TIVO-2410 file (N, C-alpha, C; in nm, 3 decimals):
# residues 181
REC num residu      c1      c2      c3 atome chaine
REC   1      M   0.084  -0.116   0.000     N      A
REC   1      M   0.000   0.000   0.000    CA      A
REC   1      M   0.089   0.124   0.000     C      A
REC   2      L   0.057   0.217  -0.087     N      A
REC   2      L   0.127   0.345  -0.091    CA      A
REC   2      L   0.032   0.453  -0.043     C      A
REC   3      S   0.082   0.545   0.032     N      A
REC   3      S   0.002   0.657   0.080    CA      A
REC   3      S   0.074   0.786   0.045     C      A
REC   4      I  -0.007   0.889   0.024     N      A
REC   4      I   0.049   1.021   0.002    CA      A
REC   4      I  -0.041   1.120   0.076     C      A
REC   5      V   0.018   1.217   0.141     N      A
REC   5      V  -0.058   1.315   0.216    CA      A
REC   5      V  -0.002   1.454   0.188     C      A
REC   6      G  -0.084   1.552   0.215     N      A
REC   6      G  -0.040   1.690   0.198    CA      A
REC   6      G  -0.059   1.735   0.055     C      A
REC   7      G   0.020   1.829   0.017     N      A
REC   7      G   0.012   1.881  -0.118    CA      A
REC   7      G  -0.082   2.000  -0.127     C      A
REC   8      K  -0.082   2.059  -0.244     N      A
REC   8      K  -0.163   2.176  -0.269    CA      A
REC   8      K  -0.227   2.162  -0.406     C      A
REC   9      L  -0.322   2.246  -0.433     N      A
REC   9      L  -0.389   2.246  -0.562    CA      A
REC   9      L  -0.289   2.262  -0.677     C      A
REC  10      T  -0.185   2.336  -0.653     N      A
REC  10      T  -0.086   2.361  -0.759    CA      A
REC  10      T   0.011   2.246  -0.780     C      A
REC  11      T   0.017   2.151  -0.685     N      A
REC  11      T   0.116   2.044  -0.698    CA      A
REC  11      T   0.056   1.903  -0.701     C      A
REC  12      Y  -0.076   1.890  -0.690     N      A
REC  12      Y  -0.133   1.757  -0.675    CA      A
REC  12      Y  -0.109   1.668  -0.797     C      A
REC  13      R  -0.103   1.726  -0.915     N      A
REC  13      R  -0.082   1.642  -1.034    CA      A
REC  13      R   0.061   1.590  -1.041     C      A
REC  14      I   0.154   1.671  -1.000     N      A
REC  14      I   0.294   1.626  -0.996    CA      A
REC  14      I   0.310   1.518  -0.890     C      A
REC  15      M   0.244   1.538  -0.776     N      A
REC  15      M   0.247   1.436  -0.671    CA      A
REC  15      M   0.186   1.306  -0.720     C      A
REC  16      A   0.076   1.314  -0.792     N      A
REC  16      A   0.012   1.193  -0.847    CA      A
REC  16      A   0.106   1.123  -0.943     C      A
REC  17      R   0.173   1.200  -1.027     N      A
REC  17      R   0.271   1.141  -1.120    CA      A
REC  17      R   0.378   1.065  -1.043     C      A
REC  18      D   0.430   1.128  -0.938     N      A
REC  18      D   0.537   1.066  -0.860    CA      A
REC  18      D   0.491   0.937  -0.793     C      A
REC  19      V   0.368   0.935  -0.740     N      A
REC  19      V   0.316   0.815  -0.675    CA      A
REC  19      V   0.297   0.704  -0.778     C      A
REC  20      V   0.240   0.738  -0.895     N      A
REC  20      V   0.220   0.637  -1.000    CA      A
REC  20      V   0.355   0.582  -1.044     C      A
REC  21      N   0.452   0.668  -1.064     N      A
REC  21      N   0.585   0.622  -1.105    CA      A
REC  21      N   0.645   0.529  -0.999     C      A
REC  22      H   0.628   0.564  -0.873     N      A
REC  22      H   0.680   0.480  -0.766    CA      A
REC  22      H   0.609   0.344  -0.766     C      A
REC  23      A   0.478   0.345  -0.781     N      A
REC  23      A   0.401   0.220  -0.784    CA      A
REC  23      A   0.444   0.132  -0.901     C      A
REC  24      V   0.465   0.192  -1.016     N      A
REC  24      V   0.506   0.115  -1.135    CA      A
REC  24      V   0.644   0.052  -1.111     C      A
REC  25      R   0.737   0.130  -1.056     N      A
REC  25      R   0.870   0.075  -1.025    CA      A
REC  25      R   0.859  -0.042  -0.927     C      A
REC  26      R   0.778  -0.024  -0.825     N      A
REC  26      R   0.763  -0.129  -0.724    CA      A
REC  26      R   0.699  -0.254  -0.783     C      A
REC  27      L   0.596  -0.237  -0.868     N      A
REC  27      L   0.534  -0.352  -0.933    CA      A
REC  27      L   0.635  -0.426  -1.021     C      A
REC  28      S   0.717  -0.351  -1.092     N      A
REC  28      S   0.821  -0.414  -1.175    CA      A
REC  28      S   0.917  -0.496  -1.091     C      A
REC  29      E   0.954  -0.444  -0.975     N      A
REC  29      E   1.041  -0.517  -0.885    CA      A
REC  29      E   0.975  -0.645  -0.835     C      A
REC  30      L   0.845  -0.637  -0.806     N      A
REC  30      L   0.774  -0.751  -0.748    CA      A
REC  30      L   0.743  -0.861  -0.850     C      A
REC  31      D   0.699  -0.821  -0.969     N      A
REC  31      D   0.658  -0.924  -1.065    CA      A
REC  31      D   0.755  -0.943  -1.181     C      A
REC  32      G   0.858  -0.860  -1.189     N      A
REC  32      G   0.960  -0.877  -1.291    CA      A
REC  32      G   0.918  -0.838  -1.432     C      A
REC  33      T   0.797  -0.789  -1.450     N      A
REC  33      T   0.755  -0.748  -1.585    CA      A
REC  33      T   0.788  -0.602  -1.608     C      A
REC  34      R   0.798  -0.569  -1.736     N      A
REC  34      R   0.826  -0.430  -1.772    CA      A
REC  34      R   0.696  -0.351  -1.775     C      A
REC  35      H   0.702  -0.236  -1.721     N      A
REC  35      H   0.589  -0.143  -1.721    CA      A
REC  35      H   0.638  -0.012  -1.782     C      A
REC  36      P   0.547   0.074  -1.823     N      A
REC  36      P   0.592   0.204  -1.875    CA      A
REC  36      P   0.685   0.271  -1.774     C      A
REC  37      S   0.786   0.338  -1.824     N      A
REC  37      S   0.886   0.394  -1.735    CA      A
REC  37      S   0.839   0.523  -1.666     C      A
REC  38      R   0.741   0.591  -1.724     N      A
REC  38      R   0.701   0.719  -1.667    CA      A
REC  38      R   0.553   0.745  -1.694     C      A
REC  39      A   0.481   0.790  -1.593     N      A
REC  39      A   0.341   0.827  -1.608    CA      A
REC  39      A   0.332   0.972  -1.656     C      A
REC  40      D   0.237   0.999  -1.741     N      A
REC  40      D   0.214   1.136  -1.788    CA      A
REC  40      D   0.101   1.203  -1.712     C      A
REC  41      T   0.078   1.158  -1.591     N      A
REC  41      T  -0.031   1.208  -1.510    CA      A
REC  41      T  -0.030   1.360  -1.498     C      A
REC  42      D   0.086   1.418  -1.489     N      A
REC  42      D   0.097   1.563  -1.471    CA      A
REC  42      D   0.075   1.641  -1.600     C      A
REC  43      K   0.070   1.572  -1.713     N      A
REC  43      K   0.053   1.641  -1.841    CA      A
REC  43      K  -0.082   1.611  -1.908     C      A
REC  44      E  -0.150   1.507  -1.863     N      A
REC  44      E  -0.279   1.468  -1.921    CA      A
REC  44      E  -0.383   1.577  -1.891     C      A
REC  45      P  -0.451   1.626  -1.993     N      A
REC  45      P  -0.551   1.731  -1.966    CA      A
REC  45      P  -0.663   1.680  -1.877     C      A
REC  46      L  -0.709   1.767  -1.791     N      A
REC  46      L  -0.826   1.735  -1.711    CA      A
REC  46      L  -0.948   1.737  -1.801     C      A
REC  47      P  -1.056   1.667  -1.763     N      A
REC  47      P  -1.177   1.671  -1.846    CA      A
REC  47      P  -1.220   1.815  -1.872     C      A
REC  48      G  -1.243   1.846  -1.998     N      A
REC  48      G  -1.280   1.980  -2.038    CA      A
REC  48      G  -1.162   2.065  -2.081     C      A
REC  49      G  -1.041   2.019  -2.053     N      A
REC  49      G  -0.922   2.097  -2.083    CA      A
REC  49      G  -0.849   2.051  -2.207     C      A
REC  50      E  -0.918   1.976  -2.292     N      A
REC  50      E  -0.853   1.917  -2.409    CA      A
REC  50      E  -0.821   2.019  -2.518     C      A
REC  51      A  -0.890   2.133  -2.517     N      A
REC  51      A  -0.871   2.234  -2.622    CA      A
REC  51      A  -0.831   2.366  -2.559     C      A
REC  52      Q  -0.737   2.434  -2.623     N      A
REC  52      Q  -0.697   2.566  -2.575    CA      A
REC  52      Q  -0.794   2.673  -2.623     C      A
REC  53      D  -0.845   2.655  -2.744     N      A
REC  53      D  -0.937   2.752  -2.803    CA      A
REC  53      D  -1.080   2.705  -2.780     C      A
REC  54      L  -1.153   2.775  -2.696     N      A
REC  54      L  -1.290   2.737  -2.666    CA      A
REC  54      L  -1.393   2.810  -2.752     C      A
REC  55      Q  -1.346   2.892  -2.843     N      A
REC  55      Q  -1.435   2.966  -2.933    CA      A
REC  55      Q  -1.536   2.874  -3.003     C      A
REC  56      P  -1.494   2.759  -3.056     N      A
REC  56      P  -1.591   2.672  -3.125    CA      A
REC  56      P  -1.701   2.618  -3.033     C      A
REC  57      F  -1.682   2.625  -2.903     N      A
REC  57      F  -1.780   2.571  -2.810    CA      A
REC  57      F  -1.882   2.674  -2.764     C      A
REC  58      Q  -1.874   2.796  -2.817     N      A
REC  58      Q  -1.966   2.902  -2.777    CA      A
REC  58      Q  -2.100   2.897  -2.848     C      A
REC  59      Q  -2.102   2.853  -2.972     N      A
REC  59      Q  -2.224   2.862  -3.051    CA      A
REC  59      Q  -2.334   2.766  -3.007     C      A
REC  60      A  -2.299   2.644  -2.973     N      A
REC  60      A  -2.402   2.545  -2.935    CA      A
REC  60      A  -2.487   2.593  -2.817     C      A
REC  61      P  -2.428   2.641  -2.708     N      A
REC  61      P  -2.514   2.690  -2.600    CA      A
REC  61      P  -2.596   2.812  -2.640     C      A
REC  62      R  -2.539   2.899  -2.720     N      A
REC  62      R  -2.614   3.016  -2.766    CA      A
REC  62      R  -2.735   2.973  -2.849     C      A
REC  63      D  -2.716   2.872  -2.933     N      A
REC  63      D  -2.826   2.822  -3.015    CA      A
REC  63      D  -2.938   2.764  -2.929     C      A
REC  64      L  -2.904   2.719  -2.810     N      A
REC  64      L  -3.004   2.664  -2.719    CA      A
REC  64      L  -3.070   2.770  -2.632     C      A
REC  65      G  -3.027   2.895  -2.647     N      A
REC  65      G  -3.086   3.004  -2.570    CA      A
REC  65      G  -3.014   3.035  -2.440     C      A
REC  66      V  -2.893   2.985  -2.424     N      A
REC  66      V  -2.815   3.013  -2.304    CA      A
REC  66      V  -2.766   3.158  -2.311     C      A
REC  67      S  -2.781   3.232  -2.203     N      A
REC  67      S  -2.740   3.372  -2.201    CA      A
REC  67      S  -2.588   3.384  -2.214     C      A
REC  68      S  -2.544   3.499  -2.259     N      A
REC  68      S  -2.399   3.522  -2.280    CA      A
REC  68      S  -2.317   3.503  -2.154     C      A
REC  69      D  -2.367   3.556  -2.041     N      A
REC  69      D  -2.290   3.541  -1.918    CA      A
REC  69      D  -2.283   3.395  -1.873     C      A
REC  70      T  -2.388   3.319  -1.899     N      A
REC  70      T  -2.386   3.177  -1.864    CA      A
REC  70      T  -2.294   3.100  -1.958     C      A
REC  71      V  -2.293   3.136  -2.087     N      A
REC  71      V  -2.201   3.070  -2.180    CA      A
REC  71      V  -2.057   3.091  -2.132     C      A
REC  72      E  -2.024   3.214  -2.096     N      A
REC  72      E  -1.889   3.244  -2.046    CA      A
REC  72      E  -1.859   3.164  -1.919     C      A
REC  73      H  -1.955   3.159  -1.829     N      A
REC  73      H  -1.940   3.082  -1.705    CA      A
REC  73      H  -1.917   2.934  -1.735     C      A
REC  74      L  -1.997   2.876  -1.824     N      A
REC  74      L  -1.983   2.734  -1.858    CA      A
REC  74      L  -1.846   2.705  -1.918     C      A
REC  75      L  -1.803   2.788  -2.011     N      A
REC  75      L  -1.673   2.765  -2.074    CA      A
REC  75      L  -1.558   2.779  -1.974     C      A
REC  76      R  -1.570   2.874  -1.884     N      A
REC  76      R  -1.466   2.895  -1.783    CA      A
REC  76      R  -1.459   2.777  -1.685     C      A
REC  77      H  -1.574   2.722  -1.649     N      A
REC  77      H  -1.577   2.613  -1.550    CA      A
REC  77      H  -1.564   2.473  -1.611     C      A
REC  78      Y  -1.615   2.455  -1.733     N      A
REC  78      Y  -1.623   2.320  -1.788    CA      A
REC  78      Y  -1.545   2.301  -1.918     C      A
REC  79      G  -1.499   2.407  -1.980     N      A
REC  79      G  -1.423   2.393  -2.104    CA      A
REC  79      G  -1.502   2.315  -2.208     C      A
REC  80      T  -1.439   2.216  -2.266     N      A
REC  80      T  -1.504   2.138  -2.372    CA      A
REC  80      T  -1.620   2.054  -2.317     C      A
REC  81      E  -1.626   2.035  -2.187     N      A
REC  81      E  -1.739   1.962  -2.127    CA      A
REC  81      E  -1.869   2.042  -2.139     C      A
REC  82      T  -1.860   2.167  -2.181     N      A
REC  82      T  -1.980   2.247  -2.206    CA      A
REC  82      T  -2.070   2.176  -2.307     C      A
REC  83      A  -2.010   2.102  -2.400     N      A
REC  83      A  -2.090   2.027  -2.498    CA      A
REC  83      A  -2.180   1.925  -2.429     C      A
REC  84      A  -2.132   1.860  -2.325     N      A
REC  84      A  -2.213   1.763  -2.251    CA      A
REC  84      A  -2.329   1.833  -2.180     C      A
REC  85      I  -2.304   1.952  -2.129     N      A
REC  85      I  -2.410   2.029  -2.064    CA      A
REC  85      I  -2.516   2.068  -2.167     C      A
REC  86      C  -2.472   2.103  -2.286     N      A
REC  86      C  -2.567   2.134  -2.394    CA      A
REC  86      C  -2.655   2.014  -2.427     C      A
REC  87      N  -2.598   1.896  -2.425     N      A
REC  87      N  -2.676   1.775  -2.451    CA      A
REC  87      N  -2.785   1.756  -2.346     C      A
REC  88      L  -2.755   1.787  -2.221     N      A
REC  88      L  -2.855   1.778  -2.116    CA      A
REC  88      L  -2.969   1.877  -2.141     C      A
REC  89      I  -2.933   1.998  -2.184     N      A
REC  89      I  -3.033   2.101  -2.210    CA      A
REC  89      I  -3.121   2.060  -2.328     C      A
REC  90      R  -3.062   2.000  -2.430     N      A
REC  90      R  -3.141   1.953  -2.545    CA      A
REC  90      R  -3.246   1.850  -2.501     C      A
REC  91      D  -3.207   1.766  -2.405     N      A
REC  91      D  -3.300   1.663  -2.356    CA      A
REC  91      D  -3.406   1.719  -2.262     C      A
REC  92      D  -3.373   1.825  -2.189     N      A
REC  92      D  -3.465   1.882  -2.091    CA      A
REC  92      D  -3.442   2.033  -2.082     C      A
REC  93      R  -3.525   2.107  -2.152     N      A
REC  93      R  -3.509   2.254  -2.161    CA      A
REC  93      R  -3.526   2.323  -2.025     C      A
REC  94      T  -3.589   2.257  -1.929     N      A
REC  94      T  -3.604   2.322  -1.798    CA      A
REC  94      T  -3.469   2.337  -1.728     C      A
REC  95      L  -3.370   2.262  -1.771     N      A
REC  95      L  -3.238   2.271  -1.710    CA      A
REC  95      L  -3.165   2.400  -1.746     C      A
REC  96      L  -3.228   2.482  -1.829     N      A
REC  96      L  -3.173   2.615  -1.862    CA      A
REC  96      L  -3.193   2.715  -1.748     C      A
REC  97      R  -3.282   2.682  -1.655     N      A
REC  97      R  -3.311   2.777  -1.546    CA      A
REC  97      R  -3.186   2.804  -1.462     C      A
REC  98      R  -3.174   2.928  -1.421     N      A
REC  98      R  -3.064   2.966  -1.332    CA      A
REC  98      R  -3.086   2.908  -1.193     C      A
REC  99      L  -2.976   2.876  -1.129     N      A
REC  99      L  -2.984   2.827  -0.992    CA      A
REC  99      L  -3.006   2.941  -0.894     C      A
REC 100      H  -2.957   3.058  -0.929     N      A
REC 100      H  -2.964   3.174  -0.839    CA      A
REC 100      H  -2.978   3.298  -0.926     C      A
REC 101      Q  -3.063   3.388  -0.886     N      A
REC 101      Q  -3.088   3.507  -0.969    CA      A
REC 101      Q  -2.965   3.595  -0.988     C      A
REC 102      D  -2.869   3.587  -0.898     N      A
REC 102      D  -2.751   3.672  -0.905    CA      A
REC 102      D  -2.627   3.601  -0.959     C      A
REC 103      H  -2.647   3.487  -1.024     N      A
REC 103      H  -2.532   3.407  -1.069    CA      A
REC 103      H  -2.567   3.338  -1.202     C      A
REC 104      P  -2.469   3.322  -1.292     N      A
REC 104      P  -2.499   3.263  -1.423    CA      A
REC 104      P  -2.511   3.110  -1.425     C      A
REC 105      A  -2.488   3.042  -1.314     N      A
REC 105      A  -2.498   2.895  -1.312    CA      A
REC 105      A  -2.641   2.850  -1.342     C      A
REC 106      I  -2.653   2.737  -1.412     N      A
REC 106      I  -2.784   2.684  -1.448    CA      A
REC 106      I  -2.802   2.542  -1.394     C      A
REC 107      E  -2.927   2.497  -1.395     N      A
REC 107      E  -2.960   2.367  -1.339    CA      A
REC 107      E  -2.889   2.251  -1.408     C      A
REC 108      A  -2.862   2.263  -1.536     N      A
REC 108      A  -2.793   2.155  -1.608    CA      A
REC 108      A  -2.658   2.123  -1.545     C      A
REC 109      E  -2.596   2.221  -1.482     N      A
REC 109      E  -2.466   2.198  -1.418    CA      A
REC 109      E  -2.478   2.101  -1.301     C      A
REC 110      V  -2.589   2.107  -1.230     N      A
REC 110      V  -2.609   2.015  -1.117    CA      A
REC 110      V  -2.615   1.872  -1.169     C      A
REC 111      V  -2.693   1.851  -1.275     N      A
REC 111      V  -2.707   1.717  -1.332    CA      A
REC 111      V  -2.573   1.669  -1.386     C      A
REC 112      H  -2.506   1.755  -1.462     N      A
REC 112      H  -2.376   1.719  -1.520    CA      A
REC 112      H  -2.276   1.683  -1.409     C      A
REC 113      S  -2.266   1.770  -1.312     N      A
REC 113      S  -2.169   1.748  -1.205    CA      A
REC 113      S  -2.202   1.621  -1.126     C      A
REC 114      T  -2.328   1.599  -1.097     N      A
REC 114      T  -2.367   1.481  -1.021    CA      A
REC 114      T  -2.331   1.354  -1.097     C      A
REC 115      R  -2.349   1.356  -1.228     N      A
REC 115      R  -2.318   1.238  -1.308    CA      A
REC 115      R  -2.168   1.221  -1.333     C      A
REC 116      R  -2.097   1.330  -1.350     N      A
REC 116      R  -1.958   1.321  -1.394    CA      A
REC 116      R  -1.854   1.350  -1.287     C      A
REC 117      E  -1.886   1.437  -1.192     N      A
REC 117      E  -1.788   1.477  -1.091    CA      A
REC 117      E  -1.816   1.417  -0.954     C      A
REC 118      L  -1.932   1.356  -0.941     N      A
REC 118      L  -1.970   1.276  -0.824    CA      A
REC 118      L  -1.977   1.349  -0.690     C      A
REC 119      P  -2.030   1.471  -0.685     N      A
REC 119      P  -2.051   1.530  -0.552    CA      A
REC 119      P  -2.155   1.446  -0.478     C      A
REC 120      Q  -2.141   1.436  -0.348     N      A
REC 120      Q  -2.233   1.355  -0.268    CA      A
REC 120      Q  -2.324   1.438  -0.178     C      A
REC 121      H  -2.299   1.568  -0.173     N      A
REC 121      H  -2.376   1.657  -0.087    CA      A
REC 121      H  -2.397   1.790  -0.157     C      A
REC 122      V  -2.504   1.858  -0.119     N      A
REC 122      V  -2.534   1.990  -0.176    CA      A
REC 122      V  -2.418   2.087  -0.150     C      A
REC 123      H  -2.363   2.084  -0.029     N      A
REC 123      H  -2.253   2.178   0.001    CA      A
REC 123      H  -2.131   2.149  -0.087     C      A
REC 124      D  -2.109   2.024  -0.120     N      A
REC 124      D  -1.997   1.989  -0.208    CA      A
REC 124      D  -2.015   2.056  -0.344     C      A
REC 125      F  -2.137   2.051  -0.396     N      A
REC 125      F  -2.163   2.114  -0.526    CA      A
REC 125      F  -2.155   2.267  -0.517     C      A
REC 126      L  -2.226   2.326  -0.423     N      A
REC 126      L  -2.236   2.473  -0.417    CA      A
REC 126      L  -2.106   2.540  -0.373     C      A
REC 127      I  -2.027   2.473  -0.292     N      A
REC 127      I  -1.902   2.533  -0.245    CA      A
REC 127      I  -1.786   2.497  -0.337     C      A
REC 128      R  -1.768   2.369  -0.367     N      A
REC 128      R  -1.648   2.323  -0.438    CA      A
REC 128      R  -1.663   2.319  -0.590     C      A
REC 129      R  -1.782   2.296  -0.640     N      A
REC 129      R  -1.798   2.282  -0.785    CA      A
REC 129      R  -1.822   2.415  -0.854     C      A
REC 130      I  -1.927   2.488  -0.811     N      A
REC 130      I  -1.955   2.613  -0.883    CA      A
REC 130      I  -1.925   2.738  -0.801     C      A
REC 131      H  -1.882   2.721  -0.677     N      A
REC 131      H  -1.836   2.832  -0.592    CA      A
REC 131      H  -1.944   2.935  -0.562     C      A
REC 132      L  -2.071   2.894  -0.569     N      A
REC 132      L  -2.181   2.987  -0.540    CA      A
REC 132      L  -2.168   3.043  -0.399     C      A
REC 133      F  -2.119   2.963  -0.308     N      A
REC 133      F  -2.100   3.005  -0.169    CA      A
REC 133      F  -2.019   3.134  -0.161     C      A
REC 134      Y  -1.922   3.150  -0.249     N      A
REC 134      Y  -1.832   3.265  -0.245    CA      A
REC 134      Y  -1.873   3.379  -0.338     C      A
REC 135      E  -1.966   3.352  -0.427     N      A
REC 135      E  -1.990   3.448  -0.535    CA      A
REC 135      E  -2.123   3.522  -0.528     C      A
REC 136      V  -2.210   3.489  -0.434     N      A
REC 136      V  -2.336   3.563  -0.420    CA      A
REC 136      V  -2.356   3.600  -0.274     C      A
REC 137      R  -2.433   3.703  -0.254     N      A
REC 137      R  -2.451   3.761  -0.121    CA      A
REC 137      R  -2.506   3.661  -0.019     C      A
REC 138      D  -2.604   3.578  -0.060     N      A
REC 138      D  -2.664   3.484   0.035    CA      A
REC 138      D  -2.590   3.351   0.042     C      A
REC 139      R  -2.474   3.346  -0.021     N      A
REC 139      R  -2.387   3.227  -0.022    CA      A
REC 139      R  -2.454   3.105  -0.086     C      A
REC 140      G  -2.552   3.132  -0.171     N      A
REC 140      G  -2.618   3.023  -0.243    CA      A
REC 140      G  -2.733   2.959  -0.169     C      A
REC 141      A  -2.774   3.018  -0.056     N      A
REC 141      A  -2.882   2.958   0.023    CA      A
REC 141      A  -3.011   2.944  -0.058     C      A
REC 142      A  -3.040   3.040  -0.144     N      A
REC 142      A  -3.163   3.034  -0.223    CA      A
REC 142      A  -3.161   2.917  -0.322     C      A
REC 143      A  -3.044   2.874  -0.363     N      A
REC 143      A  -3.032   2.767  -0.462    CA      A
REC 143      A  -3.033   2.627  -0.399     C      A
REC 144      A  -3.006   2.618  -0.271     N      A
REC 144      A  -2.987   2.487  -0.206    CA      A
REC 144      A  -3.106   2.392  -0.221     C      A
REC 145      P  -3.230   2.436  -0.201     N      A
REC 145      P  -3.340   2.340  -0.216    CA      A
REC 145      P  -3.351   2.282  -0.358     C      A
REC 146      R  -3.330   2.365  -0.459     N      A
REC 146      R  -3.338   2.314  -0.596    CA      A
REC 146      R  -3.220   2.223  -0.628     C      A
REC 147      V  -3.102   2.260  -0.582     N      A
REC 147      V  -2.985   2.174  -0.602    CA      A
REC 147      V  -3.008   2.039  -0.533     C      A
REC 148      A  -3.064   2.041  -0.413     N      A
REC 148      A  -3.093   1.916  -0.342    CA      A
REC 148      A  -3.192   1.831  -0.421     C      A
REC 149      A  -3.294   1.893  -0.477     N      A
REC 149      A  -3.394   1.819  -0.555    CA      A
REC 149      A  -3.331   1.758  -0.680     C      A
REC 150      L  -3.249   1.835  -0.750     N      A
REC 150      L  -3.185   1.784  -0.872    CA      A
REC 150      L  -3.086   1.672  -0.840     C      A
REC 151      M  -3.004   1.692  -0.738     N      A
REC 151      M  -2.910   1.587  -0.698    CA      A
REC 151      M  -2.985   1.463  -0.650     C      A
REC 152      G  -3.091   1.487  -0.574     N      A
REC 152      G  -3.171   1.376  -0.523    CA      A
REC 152      G  -3.232   1.293  -0.634     C      A
REC 153      A  -3.278   1.359  -0.739     N      A
REC 153      A  -3.335   1.285  -0.854    CA      A
REC 153      A  -3.228   1.200  -0.921     C      A
REC 154      E  -3.107   1.251  -0.929     N      A
REC 154      E  -2.997   1.177  -0.993    CA      A
REC 154      E  -2.947   1.063  -0.906     C      A
REC 155      L  -2.944   1.085  -0.775     N      A
REC 155      L  -2.882   0.989  -0.684    CA      A
REC 155      L  -2.983   0.898  -0.612     C      A
REC 156      G  -3.111   0.918  -0.644     N      A
REC 156      G  -3.213   0.833  -0.583    CA      A
REC 156      G  -3.236   0.860  -0.436     C      A
REC 157      W  -3.221   0.985  -0.395     N      A
REC 157      W  -3.243   1.020  -0.255    CA      A
REC 157      W  -3.392   1.017  -0.222     C      A
REC 158      A  -3.423   0.976  -0.101     N      A
REC 158      A  -3.559   0.984  -0.049    CA      A
REC 158      A  -3.592   1.131  -0.017     C      A
REC 159      P  -3.720   1.165  -0.011     N      A
REC 159      P  -3.757   1.305   0.021    CA      A
REC 159      P  -3.694   1.357   0.150     C      A
REC 160      D  -3.681   1.272   0.251     N      A
REC 160      D  -3.618   1.316   0.376    CA      A
REC 160      D  -3.472   1.355   0.354     C      A
REC 161      R  -3.401   1.279   0.273     N      A
REC 161      R  -3.260   1.310   0.245    CA      A
REC 161      R  -3.249   1.442   0.169     C      A
REC 162      I  -3.338   1.465   0.075     N      A
REC 162      I  -3.338   1.591  -0.001    CA      A
REC 162      I  -3.357   1.708   0.095     C      A
REC 163      A  -3.454   1.697   0.184     N      A
REC 163      A  -3.480   1.804   0.281    CA      A
REC 163      A  -3.360   1.823   0.375     C      A
REC 164      D  -3.301   1.712   0.420     N      A
REC 164      D  -3.184   1.720   0.509    CA      A
REC 164      D  -3.066   1.788   0.442     C      A
REC 165      E  -3.044   1.758   0.314     N      A
REC 165      E  -2.933   1.820   0.240    CA      A
REC 165      E  -2.953   1.971   0.230     C      A
REC 166      A  -3.075   2.015   0.197     N      A
REC 166      A  -3.103   2.159   0.189    CA      A
REC 166      A  -3.087   2.225   0.325     C      A
REC 167      K  -3.134   2.159   0.429     N      A
REC 167      K  -3.121   2.214   0.565    CA      A
REC 167      K  -2.975   2.221   0.607     C      A
REC 168      H  -2.900   2.116   0.578     N      A
REC 168      H  -2.757   2.117   0.613    CA      A
REC 168      H  -2.687   2.235   0.546     C      A
REC 169      Y  -2.719   2.261   0.420     N      A
REC 169      Y  -2.654   2.374   0.352    CA      A
REC 169      Y  -2.694   2.505   0.420     C      A
REC 170      A  -2.820   2.519   0.457     N      A
REC 170      A  -2.862   2.641   0.528    CA      A
REC 170      A  -2.784   2.655   0.659     C      A
REC 171      D  -2.758   2.544   0.726     N      A
REC 171      D  -2.678   2.547   0.850    CA      A
REC 171      D  -2.535   2.589   0.822     C      A
REC 172      V  -2.478   2.542   0.713     N      A
REC 172      V  -2.342   2.580   0.674    CA      A
REC 172      V  -2.335   2.731   0.650     C      A
REC 173      V  -2.435   2.783   0.579     N      A
REC 173      V  -2.440   2.927   0.552    CA      A
REC 173      V  -2.455   3.006   0.682     C      A
REC 174      A  -2.544   2.960   0.769     N      A
REC 174      A  -2.565   3.029   0.897    CA      A
REC 174      A  -2.438   3.028   0.982     C      A
REC 175      A  -2.369   2.916   0.986     N      A
REC 175      A  -2.244   2.907   1.062    CA      A
REC 175      A  -2.137   2.999   1.005     C      A
REC 176      S  -2.134   3.012   0.872     N      A
REC 176      S  -2.034   3.100   0.812    CA      A
REC 176      S  -2.063   3.245   0.843     C      A
REC 177      A  -2.192   3.280   0.858     N      A
REC 177      A  -2.229   3.418   0.891    CA      A
REC 177      A  -2.180   3.453   1.032     C      A
REC 178      L  -2.179   3.355   1.122     N      A
REC 178      L  -2.130   3.380   1.257    CA      A
REC 178      L  -1.981   3.413   1.258     C      A
REC 179      H  -1.908   3.352   1.165     N      A
REC 179      H  -1.763   3.376   1.157    CA      A
REC 179      H  -1.729   3.505   1.087     C      A
REC 180      D  -1.825   3.565   1.016     N      A
REC 180      D  -1.800   3.689   0.943    CA      A
REC 180      D  -1.797   3.811   1.036     C      A
REC 181      H  -1.854   3.796   1.154     N      A
REC 181      H  -1.864   3.913   1.242    CA      A
REC 181      H  -1.750   3.922   1.337     C      A
***
């Protein structure tokens, strides 16, 4: 078993490369077979980062009626994965609705993220995925019930779990307000 701890957002990919390289060397020692000499973990594009020029990805959301600020938001957060979000909107036009009146994020992002990025809680999505917690005055509290409902539909949550997730997010927001003073 190999373990790695610590690190920062700026170094985690290099650390992953080093751990994979170490594991490959160790496996070669143990089983005597040849394995690739070096992992490209630190150079492999993250999902959505496959293209440097995102201009070609602007038209599809616009054709679906996505507002300009939301198109910019989607491209900044999802890169080429914006195409997958457009596919969700084509299947269900209600996913075009904004999550919060003061933010360009839309409901399709909740479905996309739940399916592809695997958040398990409303706070995980609102704080870590789309950063609504940091970008609107109410810290995303108004969006929490709808996010809980969308995530719940994707993850098969019971109504009690959906309500608990929305309440937990409200508690997170309330606790953060206490620390602001």
